[in-house]
N, C-alpha and C positions, 0 to 999 in steps of 0.2 A: 377613533383609528380606522385606517381602511388598508387593503392591500391593493396596490396598482402597480404598473408597470412604467417604471421610470426611464432607467435609461437601459440598452442594450450593450454598453461600451464602457462596462464596467471595469474589467483589467484588458488589455492589449492581449491579444490570442499569442501572440511570440511567448508571453511570459506564461501563457498558459503551460504550451507545449513546453518551455523549459525546468517548467516546476515538476514535472514528472520525472524528467531524469534527474533532477537535483535531489528531489524525494528520495529515490532509490539510491542516490550516491551516499545521502547522507546517511540513510535508514540501514543501509549495509554497512557502514563504517561504525555507526553505533554495534550493532549484533557484533560485526567482530569484535569491538573493544570490551564489551560487556561478557560475551560467553568467553573470553580467553581464560577468565577463572577454572574453569569446566574441565579439570586436567586431573580429577579421582584423587588429588591429594586432600587438599582444603574445601573442594566444591567437587560435584557431580559423584555419578555412581561409582562404583569399586570394579574394577574390569574383570576381577574374578565372579564377580557376582552375574555381571553381563553375560558371561562366557556360560557360566551354568545355568542358564535359564534360555540355551538355546542358540545367542548369537555369537555364534564361532566362528564366523565366515573370515576374519582376521585372527584369530586363534596361531594360526599355522605361523602369520609373520610375526612374531612376540619373537620368535627363534632365530639366531642369528644365523646366516647362510653363508655357505661358502660359494665357492666359482662352480663345482661339481654340480652343486643344487640349485643352478642357475638363478645366481645371485645378482645379475645382470637386470635379469626381467622382475626383480621384486622391490616394489620403492623404499620398502622399510631398510636394506640391504647395509645401507650406509650409515643407519642412525646408530646410535647407540641405545643401550638397553632401555634407559630411562626415555629416550625419544621416542623408541617402538612403541613404549607403553601408553604416551601420551598421544601418540598417531592414532594408536589402534582404539584406545578407548572414545575420542572423538567420532575416530573416524564409525564406531556401532554406536555410539549414543544419539548423534546427531540425525535426523530424517533430511532428506534429499534436497529441500527448500530449505534449510537452516546450512545447509553444507555451501550451496550455492547462496546466500548471503555473506555466509563466513569469509569466503574464498572472494567475493566480489569485493566487502570491505576492507580484506586485508589488502587487496592489489590497489584501491582508490587512498590509501594509507601510509603505500610505501614512498619512500625516496622522491622516486621518478615521476609519480602521479598525483602526489597530494596536494603541491600548489596547483596543478592544471585542473585534476577534479575535485577534489575536496573540496578544498578554500574557492573554488570557481562556484560549486553546489551553493556553500553557505552565502556568496554574494547572492544569489540568484535567489534564495530565501529571504534576504533583505530585502531586497529590490519589490519582490512581491508582496511584502507586509507592507512594505510604503504606498503601494497601488491601492492596494485595500482600503488602507486607513484612509488616505485621502477620499476614496469614493464613496466611504462612509459618513466624511465630513462635510461634501460638498451638498448644497441643497439646491434642486432646479424649480422655474418656475413650472405651474400647473393649473390651470383653470385661474388665472392672474393670481394664483397664492403662491407662498415657496411653500416647497414640501422637499422635507429630509429624510433621508434614506435610515433607516432603523435598521430592517432585515433584507437580507435577499432569498430568491427562492430558486434552486437548480436544481437539475434532475442529480440522483444519488450515482446512476449509473448509465450508460450512452445506448445502453437495450436491456429488455426485458431479459429474466432470468433464463438463461436454456433450459428448455423442456431435455434432459436428462437421458430419458428412455428409459430403457430396460438393462441395454447393454453399453449406456455414458457415450454413446458416439456421437450425440447432439451438444457435448459439454465442448467449452471454450477449451483452446490449447494455453497453456502456461504465458506467451506471449500478448493473446488475446485479454487476458484477464489483469495483466498488468496495465498494460492502455486504457482496460475500463474503469481503472482509478483517478483515470485524470480529473474526473469531475470531484474527487473527495481529496488526494493530494492537496493540491494547491490550497485550500483550506487548511487544512492540518500541518504544512508547510508554515503557510504565515501564523499560526498559534489563535485561531479564531474561534470561539463557542460553536458548535453547530450539534445538530440532532437528523437520523432520518425518520421519514414517518411513512407507512405504507398509502397510496392514495389507489383511489380504482379510476381505471383507465378505460376513457371512450372517446371514438373517433366518428366523427361526422362523416357524411358520405364523401365530403371535397377533402377530408383530409387524410394524408397518410397515403399510402397503398393498397389496392384491394387484398394484397396477403395479407400486411400488418392489421388491415380492417376484421379480414375471417380470422385471424390468429388470437386477438383479444377477445371479439365477440361470443367466439366456441368456448374459450377457456377463461373468460372473466380474469384475465388478467392483471394484476395489480403491479403498481410500478414506485420506487422508492423517492419520494420527494425531500430533497436537503436544505433546512432552514439553518442560517446562519447570521451570523451577527459581529459588530468589533468585540475588541476584547471588553469584557468585563461585562457582557450584554447578556449572559446566560438566563437573567429573571424571563426578560423579552424573549428570545428563545424557545425557551421552555413553554411562554405562553402560546406563543404563536403555534406551534408543534401542538397543543391541547386545543385549541381552535380548528386546526385541521382536521383530526381524528374526530372531533364531534360531530363535525361538517359530514363524515363520511356514512 
């Protein structure tokens, strides 16, 4: 078996770009649906237990408010006592990222966005899976013989890991972090087996910018290399990853 470049035109760039949006629509919708059960009745923490452990920022909102108390400024004021408990518990129990995904998922599953967002995302997923399937099934002539594409190699991320530093000032912002998933999201969305392994990076004098070469040479940076294949090819994927690790 040999590893060689067959083609760089495997899946259309348009589909790769669309897959990032489609993935987060589907992922957020699933998060919203799956986490809806955590209301403190059958699943989830007990509200009083959370409040007793110091997480009491929403404790005052459990009490009914009247106009003199500024009810118009309290988002819980128009809810029933049971609804206030559910809202307070979920607000306390979920972190910021989980809350964002639940709210996004609730939005795309609403009646006015279900067809335009969620259904559109599932169609993108189906088209992407077909494109990958076609790429693995086709064979191309190379050196006078037919060569079949068994596996594909792509970077795990668009850039090397950021230098967090002492104060985290070099960390990526949430938007950049989401965009950095563009190399892994299409594979996950298509339901293909994949694995990421660390490989050492070295740039020749003519490769990359001087700044990139200096960073890599001074830090000994490694990057993630992703190996993936068609459905039910887990054995080949693991074997290829093992070979790459042995070569390190």
